[in-house]
GUMI-955848 format. One record per residue (C-alpha): residue in one letter; x, y, z. Coordinates in steps of 0.5 Angstrom, whole numbers, padded with zeros to 4 digits, m for minus. Layout:
// residues N
<aa=A, c1=X, c2=Y, c3=Z>
...
//
This chain:
// residues 494
<aa=M, c1=0028, c2=0056, c3=0069>
<aa=K, c1=0028, c2=0059, c3=0064>
<aa=I, c1=0024, c2=0057, c3=0058>
<aa=P, c1=0027, c2=0056, c3=0051>
<aa=E, c1=0024, c2=0061, c3=0046>
<aa=F, c1=0023, c2=0059, c3=0040>
<aa=S, c1=0025, c2=0064, c3=0033>
<aa=R, c1=0019, c2=0066, c3=0029>
<aa=A, c1=0021, c2=0062, c3=0024>
<aa=S, c1=0021, c2=0056, c3=0029>
<aa=F, c1=0015, c2=0058, c3=0032>
<aa=F, c1=0010, c2=0058, c3=0025>
<aa=G, c1=0014, c2=0052, c3=0023>
<aa=V, c1=0012, c2=0048, c3=0029>
<aa=V, c1=0005, c2=0050, c3=0029>
<aa=L, c1=0005, c2=0049, c3=0021>
<aa=L, c1=0006, c2=0042, c3=0022>
<aa=F, c1=0002, c2=0040, c3=0028>
<aa=G, c1=m0004, c2=0044, c3=0024>
<aa=M, c1=m0002, c2=0039, c3=0018>
<aa=L, c1=m0002, c2=0033, c3=0022>
<aa=A, c1=m0009, c2=0034, c3=0024>
<aa=M, c1=m0012, c2=0037, c3=0018>
<aa=T, c1=m0009, c2=0031, c3=0014>
<aa=A, c1=m0012, c2=0026, c3=0018>
<aa=R, c1=m0017, c2=0021, c3=0014>
<aa=N, c1=m0020, c2=0015, c3=0016>
<aa=G, c1=m0018, c2=0009, c3=0011>
<aa=L, c1=m0024, c2=0010, c3=0007>
<aa=D, c1=m0021, c2=0009, c3=0000>
<aa=P, c1=m0024, c2=0005, c3=m0005>
<aa=D, c1=m0018, c2=0002, c3=m0007>
<aa=L, c1=m0015, c2=0001, c3=m0001>
<aa=W, c1=m0017, c2=m0006, c3=0001>
<aa=W, c1=m0014, c2=m0009, c3=m0006>
<aa=H, c1=m0007, c2=m0005, c3=m0004>
<aa=L, c1=m0008, c2=m0009, c3=0002>
<aa=R, c1=m0009, c2=m0015, c3=0000>
<aa=T, c1=m0004, c2=m0014, c3=m0005>
<aa=G, c1=0001, c2=m0012, c3=0000>
<aa=Q, c1=m0001, c2=m0019, c3=0004>
<aa=W, c1=0001, c2=m0023, c3=m0002>
<aa=I, c1=0007, c2=m0020, c3=m0004>
<aa=V, c1=0009, c2=m0021, c3=0004>
<aa=E, c1=0007, c2=m0029, c3=0005>
<aa=T, c1=0009, c2=m0031, c3=m0003>
<aa=G, c1=0016, c2=m0026, c3=m0004>
<aa=H, c1=0014, c2=m0025, c3=m0010>
<aa=V, c1=0011, c2=m0019, c3=m0014>
<aa=P, c1=0004, c2=m0022, c3=m0019>
<aa=H, c1=0005, c2=m0020, c3=m0026>
<aa=F, c1=m0002, c2=m0024, c3=m0026>
<aa=D, c1=m0009, c2=m0022, c3=m0024>
<aa=P, c1=m0011, c2=m0027, c3=m0018>
<aa=F, c1=m0017, c2=m0023, c3=m0015>
<aa=S, c1=m0023, c2=m0024, c3=m0020>
<aa=F, c1=m0026, c2=m0030, c3=m0024>
<aa=T, c1=m0025, c2=m0024, c3=m0031>
<aa=R, c1=m0019, c2=m0023, c3=m0031>
<aa=A, c1=m0015, c2=m0029, c3=m0028>
<aa=G, c1=m0009, c2=m0030, c3=m0030>
<aa=H, c1=m0008, c2=m0024, c3=m0035>
<aa=P, c1=m0002, c2=m0019, c3=m0034>
<aa=W, c1=m0003, c2=m0015, c3=m0029>
<aa=V, c1=0002, c2=m0009, c3=m0028>
<aa=S, c1=0002, c2=m0008, c3=m0020>
<aa=H, c1=0006, c2=m0001, c3=m0020>
<aa=E, c1=0004, c2=0000, c3=m0013>
<aa=W, c1=0008, c2=m0006, c3=m0011>
<aa=L, c1=0012, c2=m0002, c3=m0005>
<aa=S, c1=0006, c2=0002, c3=m0003>
<aa=E, c1=0002, c2=m0004, c3=m0003>
<aa=V, c1=0008, c2=m0007, c3=0002>
<aa=V, c1=0009, c2=m0002, c3=0006>
<aa=F, c1=0001, c2=m0001, c3=0008>
<aa=Y, c1=0000, c2=m0008, c3=0009>
<aa=E, c1=0006, c2=m0008, c3=0014>
<aa=L, c1=0003, c2=m0002, c3=0018>
<aa=W, c1=m0004, c2=m0005, c3=0018>
<aa=K, c1=0000, c2=m0012, c3=0020>
<aa=H, c1=0003, c2=m0008, c3=0026>
<aa=G, c1=m0001, c2=m0002, c3=0028>
<aa=G, c1=m0008, c2=m0004, c3=0025>
<aa=S, c1=m0012, c2=0003, c3=0022>
<aa=V, c1=m0009, c2=0007, c3=0027>
<aa=A, c1=m0002, c2=0006, c3=0023>
<aa=L, c1=m0005, c2=0008, c3=0017>
<aa=I, c1=m0008, c2=0014, c3=0019>
<aa=V, c1=m0002, c2=0017, c3=0023>
<aa=F, c1=0002, c2=0014, c3=0017>
<aa=S, c1=m0001, c2=0018, c3=0011>
<aa=A, c1=m0001, c2=0024, c3=0016>
<aa=I, c1=0006, c2=0024, c3=0016>
<aa=I, c1=0007, c2=0023, c3=0009>
<aa=T, c1=0002, c2=0028, c3=0008>
<aa=S, c1=0004, c2=0033, c3=0011>
<aa=A, c1=0011, c2=0033, c3=0009>
<aa=G, c1=0010, c2=0034, c3=0002>
<aa=F, c1=0006, c2=0041, c3=0005>
<aa=M, c1=0013, c2=0043, c3=0009>
<aa=L, c1=0017, c2=0042, c3=0004>
<aa=L, c1=0011, c2=0047, c3=0001>
<aa=Y, c1=0013, c2=0052, c3=0006>
<aa=L, c1=0020, c2=0051, c3=0006>
<aa=R, c1=0019, c2=0054, c3=m0002>
<aa=C, c1=0014, c2=0060, c3=0000>
<aa=P, c1=0018, c2=0066, c3=0000>
<aa=G, c1=0017, c2=0072, c3=0005>
<aa=K, c1=0015, c2=0072, c3=0012>
<aa=R, c1=0014, c2=0066, c3=0015>
<aa=H, c1=0007, c2=0067, c3=0018>
<aa=W, c1=0005, c2=0069, c3=0011>
<aa=A, c1=0008, c2=0062, c3=0008>
<aa=A, c1=0005, c2=0059, c3=0014>
<aa=A, c1=m0002, c2=0062, c3=0012>
<aa=A, c1=m0001, c2=0060, c3=0004>
<aa=T, c1=0001, c2=0052, c3=0006>
<aa=A, c1=m0005, c2=0052, c3=0010>
<aa=F, c1=m0010, c2=0055, c3=0004>
<aa=G, c1=m0006, c2=0050, c3=m0001>
<aa=A, c1=m0007, c2=0044, c3=0003>
<aa=L, c1=m0014, c2=0047, c3=0004>
<aa=A, c1=m0015, c2=0047, c3=m0003>
<aa=A, c1=m0013, c2=0040, c3=m0004>
<aa=A, c1=m0017, c2=0038, c3=0001>
<aa=A, c1=m0021, c2=0032, c3=m0004>
<aa=S, c1=m0015, c2=0029, c3=m0005>
<aa=W, c1=m0013, c2=0027, c3=0002>
<aa=G, c1=m0013, c2=0020, c3=0005>
<aa=V, c1=m0009, c2=0012, c3=0005>
<aa=R, c1=m0007, c2=0012, c3=m0001>
<aa=P, c1=m0001, c2=0011, c3=m0006>
<aa=Q, c1=m0002, c2=0017, c3=m0009>
<aa=M, c1=0000, c2=0021, c3=m0002>
<aa=F, c1=0008, c2=0018, c3=m0005>
<aa=T, c1=0007, c2=0021, c3=m0011>
<aa=F, c1=0005, c2=0028, c3=m0007>
<aa=T, c1=0011, c2=0028, c3=m0002>
<aa=L, c1=0015, c2=0026, c3=m0007>
<aa=A, c1=0014, c2=0031, c3=m0012>
<aa=S, c1=0014, c2=0036, c3=m0006>
<aa=L, c1=0021, c2=0034, c3=m0006>
<aa=L, c1=0024, c2=0034, c3=m0013>
<aa=L, c1=0021, c2=0041, c3=m0013>
<aa=W, c1=0024, c2=0043, c3=m0007>
<aa=L, c1=0031, c2=0040, c3=m0009>
<aa=I, c1=0030, c2=0043, c3=m0016>
<aa=A, c1=0029, c2=0051, c3=m0013>
<aa=A, c1=0035, c2=0049, c3=m0007>
<aa=A, c1=0040, c2=0046, c3=m0013>
<aa=E, c1=0039, c2=0053, c3=m0016>
<aa=D, c1=0045, c2=0055, c3=m0011>
<aa=R, c1=0047, c2=0049, c3=m0009>
<aa=P, c1=0048, c2=0045, c3=m0015>
<aa=R, c1=0050, c2=0038, c3=m0012>
<aa=L, c1=0043, c2=0037, c3=m0009>
<aa=L, c1=0041, c2=0035, c3=m0016>
<aa=L, c1=0045, c2=0029, c3=m0015>
<aa=W, c1=0039, c2=0026, c3=m0010>
<aa=I, c1=0034, c2=0026, c3=m0016>
<aa=P, c1=0036, c2=0019, c3=m0018>
<aa=P, c1=0036, c2=0015, c3=m0012>
<aa=L, c1=0028, c2=0020, c3=m0011>
<aa=F, c1=0026, c2=0018, c3=m0018>
<aa=L, c1=0029, c2=0010, c3=m0016>
<aa=L, c1=0025, c2=0010, c3=m0010>
<aa=W, c1=0018, c2=0013, c3=m0014>
<aa=L, c1=0018, c2=0009, c3=m0020>
<aa=N, c1=0017, c2=0003, c3=m0015>
<aa=L, c1=0011, c2=0006, c3=m0010>
<aa=H, c1=0007, c2=0010, c3=m0015>
<aa=A, c1=0006, c2=0010, c3=m0023>
<aa=G, c1=0006, c2=0018, c3=m0021>
<aa=F, c1=0013, c2=0018, c3=m0022>
<aa=A, c1=0012, c2=0020, c3=m0028>
<aa=L, c1=0011, c2=0027, c3=m0026>
<aa=G, c1=0018, c2=0027, c3=m0025>
<aa=P, c1=0020, c2=0027, c3=m0033>
<aa=A, c1=0015, c2=0031, c3=m0034>
<aa=L, c1=0017, c2=0037, c3=m0029>
<aa=L, c1=0023, c2=0037, c3=m0030>
<aa=L, c1=0022, c2=0037, c3=m0038>
<aa=A, c1=0017, c2=0043, c3=m0037>
<aa=Y, c1=0023, c2=0046, c3=m0032>
<aa=G, c1=0028, c2=0045, c3=m0038>
<aa=A, c1=0023, c2=0049, c3=m0043>
<aa=G, c1=0023, c2=0055, c3=m0038>
<aa=L, c1=0030, c2=0055, c3=m0037>
<aa=L, c1=0029, c2=0055, c3=m0046>
<aa=L, c1=0024, c2=0060, c3=m0046>
<aa=E, c1=0028, c2=0065, c3=m0040>
<aa=T, c1=0034, c2=0066, c3=m0045>
<aa=A, c1=0029, c2=0067, c3=m0051>
<aa=V, c1=0026, c2=0073, c3=m0048>
<aa=G, c1=0032, c2=0076, c3=m0045>
<aa=S, c1=0032, c2=0075, c3=m0038>
<aa=T, c1=0037, c2=0069, c3=m0037>
<aa=P, c1=0044, c2=0070, c3=m0042>
<aa=W, c1=0045, c2=0063, c3=m0046>
<aa=P, c1=0052, c2=0062, c3=m0042>
<aa=Q, c1=0048, c2=0062, c3=m0035>
<aa=A, c1=0042, c2=0058, c3=m0037>
<aa=R, c1=0047, c2=0053, c3=m0041>
<aa=P, c1=0050, c2=0049, c3=m0035>
<aa=I, c1=0043, c2=0049, c3=m0031>
<aa=L, c1=0039, c2=0045, c3=m0038>
<aa=L, c1=0045, c2=0041, c3=m0039>
<aa=R, c1=0045, c2=0038, c3=m0032>
<aa=V, c1=0037, c2=0038, c3=m0033>
<aa=L, c1=0037, c2=0033, c3=m0039>
<aa=L, c1=0042, c2=0029, c3=m0036>
<aa=L, c1=0037, c2=0028, c3=m0030>
<aa=L, c1=0032, c2=0027, c3=m0035>
<aa=L, c1=0036, c2=0022, c3=m0039>
<aa=V, c1=0038, c2=0018, c3=m0032>
<aa=C, c1=0031, c2=0018, c3=m0029>
<aa=L, c1=0029, c2=0015, c3=m0035>
<aa=A, c1=0034, c2=0010, c3=m0036>
<aa=L, c1=0032, c2=0008, c3=m0029>
<aa=V, c1=0024, c2=0006, c3=m0030>
<aa=P, c1=0026, c2=m0001, c3=m0031>
<aa=L, c1=0028, c2=m0001, c3=m0025>
<aa=N, c1=0022, c2=m0004, c3=m0022>
<aa=P, c1=0018, c2=m0011, c3=m0022>
<aa=S, c1=0014, c2=m0010, c3=m0029>
<aa=G, c1=0020, c2=m0008, c3=m0032>
<aa=A, c1=0020, c2=m0004, c3=m0039>
<aa=Q, c1=0012, c2=m0004, c3=m0038>
<aa=L, c1=0013, c2=0001, c3=m0033>
<aa=Y, c1=0014, c2=0006, c3=m0040>
<aa=R, c1=0007, c2=0005, c3=m0042>
<aa=Y, c1=0004, c2=0005, c3=m0037>
<aa=P, c1=0002, c2=0012, c3=m0035>
<aa=F, c1=0000, c2=0013, c3=m0043>
<aa=D, c1=m0004, c2=0008, c3=m0042>
<aa=T, c1=m0007, c2=0010, c3=m0035>
<aa=L, c1=m0008, c2=0017, c3=m0039>
<aa=R, c1=m0012, c2=0015, c3=m0045>
<aa=S, c1=m0016, c2=0011, c3=m0042>
<aa=P, c1=m0024, c2=0012, c3=m0043>
<aa=G, c1=m0026, c2=0007, c3=m0038>
<aa=M, c1=m0021, c2=0010, c3=m0033>
<aa=R, c1=m0024, c2=0017, c3=m0033>
<aa=S, c1=m0031, c2=0014, c3=m0033>
<aa=F, c1=m0031, c2=0010, c3=m0026>
<aa=I, c1=m0026, c2=0013, c3=m0023>
<aa=G, c1=m0029, c2=0020, c3=m0019>
<aa=E, c1=m0021, c2=0024, c3=m0018>
<aa=W, c1=m0020, c2=0023, c3=m0027>
<aa=H, c1=m0026, c2=0028, c3=m0028>
<aa=S, c1=m0025, c2=0036, c3=m0028>
<aa=P, c1=m0027, c2=0039, c3=m0021>
<aa=D, c1=m0035, c2=0041, c3=m0020>
<aa=F, c1=m0034, c2=0048, c3=m0018>
<aa=H, c1=m0041, c2=0047, c3=m0015>
<aa=D, c1=m0039, c2=0043, c3=m0010>
<aa=W, c1=m0036, c2=0046, c3=m0004>
<aa=L, c1=m0031, c2=0042, c3=m0003>
<aa=Y, c1=m0027, c2=0044, c3=m0010>
<aa=R, c1=m0028, c2=0052, c3=m0008>
<aa=P, c1=m0022, c2=0053, c3=m0004>
<aa=F, c1=m0018, c2=0051, c3=m0011>
<aa=L, c1=m0023, c2=0055, c3=m0015>
<aa=L, c1=m0021, c2=0061, c3=m0011>
<aa=A, c1=m0013, c2=0059, c3=m0012>
<aa=W, c1=m0013, c2=0059, c3=m0019>
<aa=L, c1=m0017, c2=0066, c3=m0020>
<aa=L, c1=m0012, c2=0069, c3=m0014>
<aa=L, c1=m0007, c2=0066, c3=m0019>
<aa=L, c1=m0010, c2=0069, c3=m0024>
<aa=T, c1=m0011, c2=0076, c3=m0021>
<aa=A, c1=m0002, c2=0075, c3=m0019>
<aa=L, c1=m0001, c2=0074, c3=m0025>
<aa=A, c1=m0004, c2=0080, c3=m0028>
<aa=S, c1=m0001, c2=0084, c3=m0022>
<aa=F, c1=0005, c2=0082, c3=m0022>
<aa=R, c1=0011, c2=0087, c3=m0022>
<aa=S, c1=0017, c2=0082, c3=m0024>
<aa=R, c1=0014, c2=0076, c3=m0027>
<aa=P, c1=0015, c2=0069, c3=m0025>
<aa=R, c1=0021, c2=0067, c3=m0029>
<aa=G, c1=0020, c2=0061, c3=m0035>
<aa=R, c1=0022, c2=0056, c3=m0030>
<aa=V, c1=0017, c2=0058, c3=m0026>
<aa=L, c1=0012, c2=0059, c3=m0031>
<aa=V, c1=0012, c2=0053, c3=m0036>
<aa=P, c1=0010, c2=0048, c3=m0030>
<aa=L, c1=0005, c2=0053, c3=m0027>
<aa=L, c1=0002, c2=0053, c3=m0034>
<aa=L, c1=0002, c2=0045, c3=m0035>
<aa=T, c1=m0001, c2=0044, c3=m0029>
<aa=S, c1=m0006, c2=0049, c3=m0028>
<aa=F, c1=m0009, c2=0046, c3=m0035>
<aa=A, c1=m0008, c2=0038, c3=m0031>
<aa=A, c1=m0012, c2=0041, c3=m0025>
<aa=L, c1=m0018, c2=0043, c3=m0029>
<aa=D, c1=m0018, c2=0037, c3=m0032>
<aa=A, c1=m0017, c2=0032, c3=m0027>
<aa=V, c1=m0018, c2=0033, c3=m0019>
<aa=R, c1=m0012, c2=0028, c3=m0017>
<aa=H, c1=m0008, c2=0033, c3=m0021>
<aa=I, c1=m0010, c2=0040, c3=m0017>
<aa=P, c1=m0005, c2=0037, c3=m0010>
<aa=I, c1=0001, c2=0038, c3=m0016>
<aa=F, c1=m0001, c2=0044, c3=m0018>
<aa=V, c1=m0002, c2=0047, c3=m0011>
<aa=L, c1=0005, c2=0045, c3=m0010>
<aa=V, c1=0007, c2=0050, c3=m0017>
<aa=A, c1=0003, c2=0056, c3=m0015>
<aa=L, c1=0003, c2=0057, c3=m0008>
<aa=P, c1=0010, c2=0060, c3=m0008>
<aa=V, c1=0008, c2=0063, c3=m0014>
<aa=L, c1=0001, c2=0066, c3=m0010>
<aa=A, c1=0006, c2=0068, c3=m0003>
<aa=A, c1=0012, c2=0072, c3=m0008>
<aa=A, c1=0005, c2=0076, c3=m0010>
<aa=L, c1=0003, c2=0078, c3=m0003>
<aa=P, c1=0005, c2=0085, c3=m0001>
<aa=V, c1=0009, c2=0083, c3=0005>
<aa=A, c1=0013, c2=0077, c3=0001>
<aa=G, c1=0019, c2=0081, c3=0002>
<aa=G, c1=0020, c2=0080, c3=0009>
<aa=D, c1=0026, c2=0076, c3=0011>
<aa=R, c1=0026, c2=0068, c3=0012>
<aa=G, c1=0028, c2=0069, c3=0020>
<aa=E, c1=0027, c2=0074, c3=0025>
<aa=R, c1=0032, c2=0080, c3=0024>
<aa=P, c1=0037, c2=0081, c3=0030>
<aa=H, c1=0036, c2=0088, c3=0031>
<aa=V, c1=0028, c2=0088, c3=0030>
<aa=A, c1=0027, c2=0083, c3=0036>
<aa=E, c1=0031, c2=0088, c3=0040>
<aa=N, c1=0028, c2=0094, c3=0039>
<aa=A, c1=0020, c2=0089, c3=0040>
<aa=R, c1=0023, c2=0087, c3=0047>
<aa=R, c1=0025, c2=0094, c3=0049>
<aa=A, c1=0018, c2=0097, c3=0047>
<aa=A, c1=0014, c2=0092, c3=0051>
<aa=P, c1=0018, c2=0088, c3=0056>
<aa=I, c1=0012, c2=0085, c3=0059>
<aa=S, c1=0009, c2=0081, c3=0054>
<aa=S, c1=0016, c2=0079, c3=0051>
<aa=R, c1=0017, c2=0075, c3=0058>
<aa=F, c1=0011, c2=0072, c3=0057>
<aa=R, c1=0012, c2=0071, c3=0049>
<aa=P, c1=0015, c2=0063, c3=0051>
<aa=V, c1=0010, c2=0062, c3=0055>
<aa=F, c1=0005, c2=0064, c3=0050>
<aa=N, c1=0009, c2=0060, c3=0044>
<aa=W, c1=0009, c2=0054, c3=0048>
<aa=A, c1=0003, c2=0054, c3=0050>
<aa=V, c1=0000, c2=0055, c3=0042>
<aa=V, c1=0005, c2=0049, c3=0040>
<aa=I, c1=0002, c2=0045, c3=0045>
<aa=L, c1=m0005, c2=0046, c3=0043>
<aa=M, c1=m0003, c2=0044, c3=0037>
<aa=A, c1=0000, c2=0038, c3=0039>
<aa=V, c1=m0006, c2=0036, c3=0043>
<aa=L, c1=m0010, c2=0037, c3=0036>
<aa=A, c1=m0007, c2=0033, c3=0032>
<aa=L, c1=m0007, c2=0027, c3=0037>
<aa=V, c1=m0015, c2=0028, c3=0039>
<aa=K, c1=m0016, c2=0028, c3=0031>
<aa=W, c1=m0012, c2=0022, c3=0031>
<aa=S, c1=m0016, c2=0018, c3=0037>
<aa=S, c1=m0022, c2=0021, c3=0034>
<aa=L, c1=m0021, c2=0017, c3=0026>
<aa=A, c1=m0018, c2=0011, c3=0030>
<aa=R, c1=m0024, c2=0010, c3=0035>
<aa=N, c1=m0029, c2=0012, c3=0029>
<aa=Q, c1=m0026, c2=0007, c3=0023>
<aa=D, c1=m0031, c2=0001, c3=0025>
<aa=A, c1=m0037, c2=0005, c3=0024>
<aa=R, c1=m0034, c2=0010, c3=0018>
<aa=E, c1=m0033, c2=0003, c3=0014>
<aa=R, c1=m0040, c2=0000, c3=0016>
<aa=E, c1=m0043, c2=0007, c3=0012>
<aa=Q, c1=m0038, c2=0006, c3=0006>
<aa=F, c1=m0038, c2=m0001, c3=0005>
<aa=P, c1=m0042, c2=m0007, c3=0005>
<aa=Q, c1=m0040, c2=m0010, c3=0013>
<aa=T, c1=m0046, c2=m0013, c3=0015>
<aa=A, c1=m0047, c2=m0017, c3=0007>
<aa=V, c1=m0040, c2=m0019, c3=0008>
<aa=A, c1=m0040, c2=m0022, c3=0014>
<aa=F, c1=m0046, c2=m0026, c3=0012>
<aa=L, c1=m0042, c2=m0028, c3=0005>
<aa=R, c1=m0037, c2=m0031, c3=0010>
<aa=A, c1=m0041, c2=m0034, c3=0014>
<aa=S, c1=m0045, c2=m0038, c3=0009>
<aa=D, c1=m0043, c2=m0042, c3=0002>
<aa=P, c1=m0046, c2=m0038, c3=m0004>
<aa=P, c1=m0044, c2=m0039, c3=m0010>
<aa=R, c1=m0036, c2=m0036, c3=m0012>
<aa=R, c1=m0037, c2=m0032, c3=m0018>
<aa=I, c1=m0040, c2=m0025, c3=m0015>
<aa=L, c1=m0041, c2=m0019, c3=m0019>
<aa=V, c1=m0039, c2=m0014, c3=m0013>
<aa=Y, c1=m0041, c2=m0006, c3=m0014>
<aa=Y, c1=m0035, c2=m0002, c3=m0017>
<aa=D, c1=m0033, c2=0002, c3=m0010>
<aa=W, c1=m0034, c2=m0005, c3=m0006>
<aa=G, c1=m0029, c2=m0009, c3=m0011>
<aa=G, c1=m0023, c2=m0008, c3=m0007>
<aa=Y, c1=m0027, c2=m0009, c3=m0001>
<aa=A, c1=m0028, c2=m0016, c3=m0002>
<aa=I, c1=m0022, c2=m0017, c3=m0005>
<aa=W, c1=m0019, c2=m0016, c3=0002>
<aa=K, c1=m0025, c2=m0020, c3=0006>
<aa=L, c1=m0027, c2=m0025, c3=0002>
<aa=Y, c1=m0021, c2=m0028, c3=m0002>
<aa=P, c1=m0018, c2=m0033, c3=m0004>
<aa=E, c1=m0026, c2=m0036, c3=m0003>
<aa=Y, c1=m0029, c2=m0031, c3=m0008>
<aa=R, c1=m0027, c2=m0028, c3=m0014>
<aa=V, c1=m0030, c2=m0021, c3=m0016>
<aa=F, c1=m0033, c2=m0019, c3=m0023>
<aa=V, c1=m0029, c2=m0012, c3=m0023>
<aa=D, c1=m0025, c2=m0008, c3=m0018>
<aa=G, c1=m0022, c2=m0001, c3=m0017>
<aa=R, c1=m0017, c2=m0004, c3=m0022>
<aa=A, c1=m0019, c2=m0001, c3=m0028>
<aa=D, c1=m0013, c2=0000, c3=m0032>
<aa=L, c1=m0013, c2=m0009, c3=m0032>
<aa=Y, c1=m0020, c2=m0009, c3=m0034>
<aa=G, c1=m0020, c2=m0005, c3=m0040>
<aa=D, c1=m0025, c2=0000, c3=m0042>
<aa=D, c1=m0029, c2=m0006, c3=m0046>
<aa=L, c1=m0031, c2=m0010, c3=m0039>
<aa=L, c1=m0032, c2=m0004, c3=m0035>
<aa=H, c1=m0037, c2=m0002, c3=m0040>
<aa=Q, c1=m0040, c2=m0009, c3=m0039>
<aa=F, c1=m0040, c2=m0009, c3=m0032>
<aa=E, c1=m0043, c2=m0002, c3=m0033>
<aa=S, c1=m0048, c2=m0004, c3=m0038>
<aa=A, c1=m0050, c2=m0010, c3=m0033>
<aa=V, c1=m0052, c2=m0005, c3=m0027>
<aa=L, c1=m0056, c2=0000, c3=m0031>
<aa=L, c1=m0059, c2=m0005, c3=m0035>
<aa=R, c1=m0057, c2=m0003, c3=m0041>
<aa=T, c1=m0058, c2=m0007, c3=m0048>
<aa=G, c1=m0056, c2=m0014, c3=m0048>
<aa=W, c1=m0055, c2=m0014, c3=m0039>
<aa=R, c1=m0058, c2=m0021, c3=m0038>
<aa=D, c1=m0052, c2=m0024, c3=m0043>
<aa=I, c1=m0046, c2=m0020, c3=m0040>
<aa=L, c1=m0049, c2=m0025, c3=m0033>
<aa=D, c1=m0050, c2=m0031, c3=m0037>
<aa=R, c1=m0044, c2=m0030, c3=m0041>
<aa=W, c1=m0039, c2=m0029, c3=m0035>
<aa=K, c1=m0043, c2=m0034, c3=m0031>
<aa=V, c1=m0045, c2=m0029, c3=m0026>
<aa=E, c1=m0048, c2=m0034, c3=m0020>
<aa=A, c1=m0048, c2=m0028, c3=m0014>
<aa=I, c1=m0049, c2=m0021, c3=m0015>
<aa=L, c1=m0047, c2=m0016, c3=m0008>
<aa=V, c1=m0050, c2=m0009, c3=m0011>
<aa=P, c1=m0054, c2=m0003, c3=m0006>
<aa=P, c1=m0061, c2=m0004, c3=m0006>
<aa=S, c1=m0064, c2=0002, c3=m0009>
<aa=S, c1=m0059, c2=0000, c3=m0016>
<aa=A, c1=m0063, c2=m0002, c3=m0022>
<aa=L, c1=m0060, c2=m0009, c3=m0022>
<aa=A, c1=m0062, c2=m0011, c3=m0016>
<aa=Q, c1=m0070, c2=m0008, c3=m0018>
<aa=A, c1=m0070, c2=m0012, c3=m0023>
<aa=L, c1=m0068, c2=m0019, c3=m0021>
<aa=L, c1=m0072, c2=m0018, c3=m0015>
<aa=V, c1=m0079, c2=m0019, c3=m0020>
<aa=D, c1=m0074, c2=m0025, c3=m0023>
<aa=A, c1=m0075, c2=m0032, c3=m0023>
<aa=D, c1=m0068, c2=m0034, c3=m0024>
<aa=W, c1=m0066, c2=m0030, c3=m0017>
<aa=H, c1=m0068, c2=m0029, c3=m0010>
<aa=A, c1=m0065, c2=m0024, c3=m0005>
<aa=A, c1=m0061, c2=m0029, c3=0000>
<aa=F, c1=m0059, c2=m0023, c3=0005>
<aa=S, c1=m0061, c2=m0016, c3=0004>
<aa=D, c1=m0060, c2=m0010, c3=0010>
<aa=S, c1=m0060, c2=m0002, c3=0008>
<aa=K, c1=m0054, c2=m0002, c3=0005>
<aa=A, c1=m0053, c2=m0008, c3=0000>
<aa=I, c1=m0057, c2=m0014, c3=m0003>
<aa=L, c1=m0055, c2=m0021, c3=m0004>
<aa=L, c1=m0058, c2=m0024, c3=m0011>
<aa=V, c1=m0056, c2=m0031, c3=m0012>
<aa=R, c1=m0058, c2=m0034, c3=m0018>
<aa=T, c1=m0064, c2=m0040, c3=m0018>
<aa=T, c1=m0062, c2=m0043, c3=m0024>
<aa=K, c1=m0056, c2=m0045, c3=m0027>
<aa=A, c1=m0054, c2=m0039, c3=m0033>
<aa=S, c1=m0055, c2=m0040, c3=m0040>
<aa=P, c1=m0050, c2=m0043, c3=m0044>
<aa=E, c1=m0045, c2=m0038, c3=m0049>
//
């Protein structure tokens, strides 16, 4: 029986796909995953999206924009029917889809496009995980593919409005859509200004982009939070609290090896732009500048930079001028020159593909087996079990990164002080929490004002050390991961 052969393009595409499925798989350990699961459960069980906070005692009943509601429903249903395995596999598939679309946009021979995509995945590795942001990554990749492909097939632009409608109900990163369209249009105007694209040629494209932009903006209120979603992305970007408490809003630290591939990508991009024989067109250059500076400003923007920058890097390779597929006469000449090796090539190709598929399955299986152990390393699993079995007071201040975990494991019996929803709590309350945990001026007043009755923090924290020698508090539970401190007397009146 003759073994079916892969074309060169198909072979590298399939190998890259299985490689991405293995590389992008991660345990479900994001601190926000847990309150996403609880919110998804709330929506499924009550049949409506919450508009007011039900999970904390500091913001109970306050308006809350649940902008990731559809992602949360998807995550909860996956967990409900498949546990952590389903979440791990699904997130790997979604992330890999974004990279495969990037691979299709990289010019040149397919093995170089695959190598460039794998390098881009390494540069964006800090952002991988079981999190709604992966939807934004893949939908942004699909948007960029549609824009590029629509230059030859304009009808593909008709897919952008329904794509955007889905996006704005999955994650607030939907704001990237209009931003990328606007940058693309600005790039076209730049091309006409420098004379590289005649105005009669650019004008119909600009009109289509402008129309798409207006349609997308008109669709924004079609979500459970309505027109509030117009301002939500801007409020997030302007929030000092978000940048202070959430690590991915910090600038990348190039002393950390995790961000060295991104640094290398940035340096290679500068080199490519300086040495390009034919410079990128304005429609590429403007989004590239936008995402480059955004990625230097905040870690969470690195994946979007990768989506825009890697095709530019791939185009700068000396070998980038090759065909996307294998030309028949080249393949025929190769077969004549090496008949024996050609005979075994299909076997070798299939062996590589099967090996990569097995690698992905082994990685998924290993992550699923280790999920509980990794949870125990990252979160106060034993302390939470103690809380569920005992009956301490209900107003509990939990360490910031554990707030979502407490919501998932302890709600509705317990309410938290703060958790990962920094947009809900606002800068003032986040700074109050920080002051209490770091023993800044007035920290006792903050605990008394909010009538905090129990505290769950790392044993080494300043707050834990102070309260261990305070007669008004006692340790109800302690292990190497967490300490639970409970008031022995009532909080002072406000």
